[in-house]
C-alpha positions as CSV (number, residue, x, y, z in Angstrom):
1,X,55.6,-48.1,-68.8
2,X,57.7,-48.2,-65.6
3,X,55.9,-48.0,-62.3
4,X,58.0,-44.9,-61.5
5,X,56.7,-43.0,-64.6
6,X,53.7,-40.7,-64.8
7,X,51.9,-39.3,-67.8
8,X,50.6,-35.7,-67.7
9,X,49.4,-33.0,-70.1
10,X,52.3,-30.5,-70.2
11,X,53.3,-27.2,-71.8
12,X,56.7,-27.3,-73.3
13,X,58.6,-24.0,-72.7
14,X,62.0,-22.7,-73.5
15,X,64.5,-20.7,-71.5
16,X,67.8,-20.0,-73.0
17,X,69.0,-23.2,-74.6
18,X,67.0,-25.5,-72.3
19,X,63.5,-26.8,-72.6
20,X,61.2,-27.4,-69.6
21,X,57.7,-28.8,-69.1
22,X,55.0,-27.3,-66.9
23,X,51.9,-29.3,-65.9
24,X,48.9,-27.8,-67.8
25,X,46.8,-28.0,-64.6
26,X,49.1,-25.5,-62.9
27,X,48.8,-22.9,-65.7
28,X,46.0,-20.3,-65.4
29,X,47.1,-18.3,-68.4
30,X,50.0,-17.0,-70.4
31,X,50.5,-13.5,-71.9
32,X,52.9,-11.0,-73.4
33,X,53.4,-8.4,-70.8
34,X,52.6,-4.8,-71.3
35,X,55.4,-2.5,-70.1
36,X,52.9,-0.2,-68.4
37,X,51.7,-3.1,-66.2
38,X,55.2,-3.8,-64.9
39,X,56.7,-2.2,-61.8
40,X,59.4,-2.7,-59.2
41,X,59.0,-2.0,-55.5
42,X,61.8,-0.5,-53.3
43,X,63.0,-3.9,-52.3
44,X,63.6,-4.9,-55.9
45,X,60.6,-7.2,-56.2
46,X,59.3,-7.2,-59.8
47,X,55.5,-7.3,-60.1
48,X,52.8,-7.2,-62.8
49,X,49.3,-5.9,-62.8
50,X,46.9,-8.4,-64.4
51,X,43.1,-8.3,-64.5
52,X,43.0,-5.8,-61.5
53,X,45.3,-8.0,-59.4
54,X,49.0,-7.8,-58.5
55,X,51.4,-10.7,-58.8
56,X,55.1,-11.2,-58.2
57,X,57.2,-12.1,-61.2
58,X,59.6,-15.0,-61.0
59,X,62.5,-15.0,-63.5
60,X,63.1,-18.7,-64.2
61,X,66.6,-17.9,-65.6
62,X,67.6,-16.4,-62.2
63,X,66.5,-19.6,-60.4
64,X,68.7,-21.8,-62.6
65,X,71.5,-19.2,-63.3
66,X,70.9,-19.3,-67.0
67,X,72.8,-16.5,-68.7
68,X,71.5,-17.3,-72.2
69,X,67.9,-16.5,-71.5
70,X,66.2,-13.1,-72.3
71,X,66.5,-10.4,-69.7
72,X,63.8,-7.9,-70.6
73,X,60.4,-9.0,-69.3
74,X,58.5,-7.4,-72.2
75,X,60.6,-9.5,-74.6
76,X,59.4,-12.8,-73.0
77,X,56.2,-14.6,-72.0
78,X,54.7,-14.5,-68.5
79,X,53.0,-17.7,-67.4
80,X,50.6,-17.4,-64.5
81,X,51.0,-20.4,-62.2
82,X,48.8,-21.6,-59.3
83,X,49.5,-23.9,-56.4
84,X,47.2,-24.3,-53.4
85,X,45.4,-21.0,-54.1
86,X,48.7,-19.1,-54.6
87,X,49.7,-17.5,-57.8
88,X,52.8,-16.0,-59.4
89,X,53.9,-15.1,-62.9
90,X,56.9,-17.0,-64.3
91,X,59.0,-15.3,-67.0
92,X,60.1,-17.6,-69.9
93,X,61.6,-17.1,-73.3
94,X,58.8,-18.8,-75.4
95,X,56.1,-21.4,-75.4
96,X,56.7,-24.4,-77.7
97,X,53.3,-26.1,-77.4
98,X,51.2,-28.5,-75.4
99,X,51.6,-32.3,-75.5
100,X,51.2,-35.4,-73.4
101,X,54.4,-36.2,-71.7
102,X,55.7,-39.2,-69.8
103,X,57.7,-38.1,-66.7
104,X,60.8,-40.1,-66.1
105,X,62.7,-39.9,-62.8
106,X,66.0,-38.0,-62.8
107,X,69.2,-40.0,-62.4
108,X,69.9,-40.5,-58.7
109,X,72.9,-38.2,-59.0
110,X,70.6,-35.2,-59.7
111,X,67.7,-36.1,-57.5
112,X,68.6,-33.2,-55.1
113,X,67.1,-30.5,-57.4
114,X,64.2,-29.0,-55.4
115,X,62.6,-27.4,-58.5
116,X,62.5,-30.4,-60.8
117,X,60.0,-33.3,-60.8
118,X,61.7,-35.4,-63.4
119,X,62.3,-35.2,-67.2
120,X,60.8,-36.4,-70.4
121,X,62.1,-37.2,-73.9
122,X,60.6,-35.1,-76.7
123,X,59.8,-36.4,-80.2
124,X,63.1,-35.0,-81.6
125,X,65.1,-36.8,-78.9
126,X,65.8,-33.7,-76.8
127,X,65.2,-33.9,-73.1
128,X,62.8,-31.5,-71.4
129,X,63.0,-31.0,-67.6
130,X,59.7,-31.2,-65.7
131,X,59.2,-28.3,-63.3
132,X,57.8,-28.9,-59.8
133,X,55.4,-25.8,-59.6
134,X,54.7,-26.1,-55.9
135,X,58.4,-25.9,-55.0
136,X,58.7,-22.4,-56.5
137,X,56.1,-21.2,-54.0
138,X,57.6,-23.1,-51.1
139,X,61.2,-22.3,-51.7
140,X,61.4,-18.9,-53.4
141,X,61.5,-15.7,-51.3
142,X,58.5,-14.0,-52.6
143,X,55.1,-15.2,-53.8
144,X,51.7,-13.5,-54.4
145,X,48.5,-14.9,-52.9
146,X,45.6,-14.2,-55.1
147,X,43.1,-13.5,-52.4
148,X,45.4,-10.9,-50.8
149,X,46.4,-9.2,-54.0
150,X,43.0,-8.3,-55.3
151,X,42.4,-4.8,-56.5
152,X,39.0,-3.8,-57.8
153,X,39.6,-0.8,-60.0
154,X,36.5,1.3,-60.9
155,X,36.3,4.1,-63.4
156,X,36.8,7.5,-61.9
157,X,33.3,8.9,-61.1
158,X,32.5,12.5,-62.0
159,X,32.0,14.9,-59.2
160,X,28.5,14.8,-57.7
161,X,26.5,18.0,-58.2
162,X,24.8,19.7,-55.3
163,X,25.7,21.3,-52.0
164,X,29.1,20.3,-50.5
165,X,29.6,20.3,-46.8
166,X,32.9,21.3,-45.3
167,X,35.3,18.4,-45.8
168,X,38.9,17.4,-45.7
169,X,40.3,18.8,-49.0
170,X,43.3,16.5,-48.8
171,X,41.2,13.3,-48.8
172,X,42.3,10.7,-51.4
173,X,45.0,13.1,-52.7
174,X,48.6,11.8,-53.1
175,X,51.7,13.8,-54.0
176,X,53.6,11.6,-56.6
177,X,57.2,11.6,-57.6
178,X,59.8,9.4,-59.4
179,X,62.8,7.6,-57.9
180,X,64.9,5.4,-60.2
181,X,62.1,5.3,-62.8
182,X,59.4,4.1,-60.5
183,X,56.5,6.4,-59.4
184,X,55.7,6.7,-55.7
185,X,53.0,8.5,-53.7
186,X,52.7,10.1,-50.2
187,X,49.5,11.5,-48.8
188,X,49.3,15.2,-49.7
189,X,48.6,16.1,-46.1
190,X,52.3,15.4,-45.2
191,X,53.7,17.7,-47.8
192,X,55.0,21.0,-46.6
193,X,57.2,22.4,-49.4
194,X,59.3,21.5,-52.4
195,X,62.8,23.1,-52.8
196,X,65.7,22.6,-55.2
197,X,68.8,20.8,-54.3
198,X,70.9,23.0,-52.0
199,X,74.2,22.5,-50.0
200,X,73.9,19.4,-47.8
201,X,76.1,18.9,-44.8
202,X,77.0,15.2,-44.1
203,X,76.9,14.1,-40.5
204,X,79.2,11.4,-39.2
205,X,78.0,8.0,-37.9
206,X,74.7,8.1,-39.7
207,X,73.2,5.7,-42.1
208,X,74.3,6.0,-45.7
209,X,70.8,7.0,-46.8
210,X,70.8,9.9,-44.3
211,X,72.3,12.5,-46.7
212,X,72.8,15.1,-44.1
213,X,71.2,18.4,-43.0
214,X,70.2,21.5,-44.9
215,X,69.5,25.1,-44.0
216,X,66.1,26.2,-45.2
217,X,65.5,29.8,-44.3
218,X,67.2,29.3,-40.9
219,X,65.6,26.0,-40.2
220,X,68.0,23.0,-40.0
221,X,66.3,20.0,-41.6
222,X,67.5,16.4,-42.0
223,X,67.5,15.0,-45.5
224,X,67.1,11.4,-46.7
225,X,68.2,10.2,-50.1
226,X,65.4,7.8,-51.3
227,X,67.6,6.2,-53.9
228,X,70.0,5.1,-51.1
229,X,67.1,4.3,-48.8
230,X,65.7,1.9,-51.4
231,X,69.2,0.5,-52.2
232,X,69.0,1.8,-55.7
233,X,72.0,3.1,-57.8
234,X,73.0,6.6,-57.0
235,X,73.0,9.2,-59.8
236,X,74.2,12.8,-59.8
237,X,71.5,15.4,-59.2
238,X,70.1,17.2,-62.2
239,X,67.6,20.0,-62.9
240,X,64.7,17.8,-62.0
241,X,66.1,16.6,-58.7
242,X,64.5,18.2,-55.6
243,X,64.0,18.0,-51.9
244,X,60.4,17.4,-50.7
245,X,59.9,18.7,-47.2
246,X,57.5,16.6,-45.1
247,X,55.8,17.3,-41.9
248,X,55.5,14.2,-39.9
249,X,54.9,13.7,-36.1
250,X,55.6,17.4,-35.4
251,X,59.0,17.3,-37.2
252,X,60.1,18.4,-40.7
253,X,62.3,16.0,-42.8
254,X,63.4,16.2,-46.4
255,X,63.5,13.5,-49.0
256,X,65.5,13.7,-52.2
257,X,63.6,12.5,-55.3
258,X,64.5,12.4,-58.9
259,X,61.5,14.2,-60.3
260,X,58.1,15.6,-59.1
261,X,55.1,14.2,-61.0
262,X,51.7,15.4,-59.9
263,X,49.0,15.5,-57.2
264,X,46.9,12.4,-58.0
265,X,43.4,11.6,-56.8
266,X,43.4,8.0,-55.8
267,X,40.2,6.7,-54.3
268,X,40.0,3.9,-51.7
269,X,38.6,1.5,-54.3
270,X,41.7,2.1,-56.5
271,X,44.1,1.0,-53.8
272,X,45.2,-2.6,-52.9
273,X,47.7,-4.0,-50.5
274,X,51.0,-5.2,-51.9
275,X,51.3,-8.9,-52.7
276,X,51.6,-11.1,-49.6
277,X,55.2,-12.2,-49.3
278,X,57.3,-14.3,-46.9
279,X,58.7,-12.5,-43.9
280,X,62.3,-12.9,-45.0
281,X,61.6,-10.9,-48.2
282,X,59.5,-8.1,-46.7
283,X,58.3,-5.2,-48.8
284,X,59.0,-2.8,-45.9
285,X,58.5,0.6,-47.5
286,X,55.2,0.0,-49.5
287,X,51.9,0.1,-47.7
288,X,49.6,0.0,-50.7
289,X,49.5,0.1,-54.5
290,X,47.4,2.7,-56.3
291,X,46.0,2.4,-59.9
292,X,45.2,5.6,-61.8
293,X,44.2,4.8,-65.3
294,X,47.1,2.7,-66.7
295,X,49.6,4.0,-64.2
296,X,50.8,2.3,-61.1
297,X,51.6,4.4,-58.0
298,X,53.6,2.8,-55.1
299,X,52.2,4.3,-51.9
300,X,54.9,4.7,-49.2
301,X,54.6,3.8,-45.6
302,X,56.1,7.1,-44.4
303,X,57.0,5.9,-40.9
304,X,59.1,3.0,-42.2
305,X,60.6,5.1,-45.0
306,X,62.0,7.9,-42.8
307,X,62.8,5.8,-39.8
């Protein structure tokens, strides 16, 4: 064996037409994702809820610009990887099995690839590229840190019998709604009224997401389109579209949403911070993630959303 070669236990995976090797020591688990556990934040970060924790999803085919790989997450396999206490879930097409591999150095011409640690020759003569797991955490824009993504979800407790003192009836209550297929929540205390889509007057020299102003019973109210605010595709308004009027810092502002869902009770122990991510990939609109049964609610930072 050459002095430049190393032997490791590896998991052979496939993405599109290419085979790769992941070090077994970097793999915590692999699983077929459940669609209900998947969600996307307003910045477009794909995430998965696993064992009461939230992790970023890394699409390996996006890293290597492979157009032959599967595109739907639920059609593939998620592999949870760990490096220096950090974890993320990598999407691959399939697992081909574990084997001992001898890592050979890449030809000098290709040594500049930051995500590869070498290659190995499989029994059938095909070449498998060995992935450098740590490089995905160090070079990719978003990674989830396990200790900062933890969410302990407890079963909803029944109301406690007995005398009830005067209390804040809005505590732990969130008004939830849909935008582009994702469910969001805002503290119910900020909700003033829900109205249908009405004529909107566009103002010049305003951000694209500032849809304009509306007249609600003589009160002129600014309106924000959340699809545009979150840089999501615009769609024509339909019967479910509406304007939610918010009272925030002594002002009233409207937000256009696709559909109203419900008022959800989300206790403190059902709420976790979003995954810790690098500053150049900030999740600027989400302040927390709520878990109600099998449903994920993205809780908005109202100040940043309407700023």
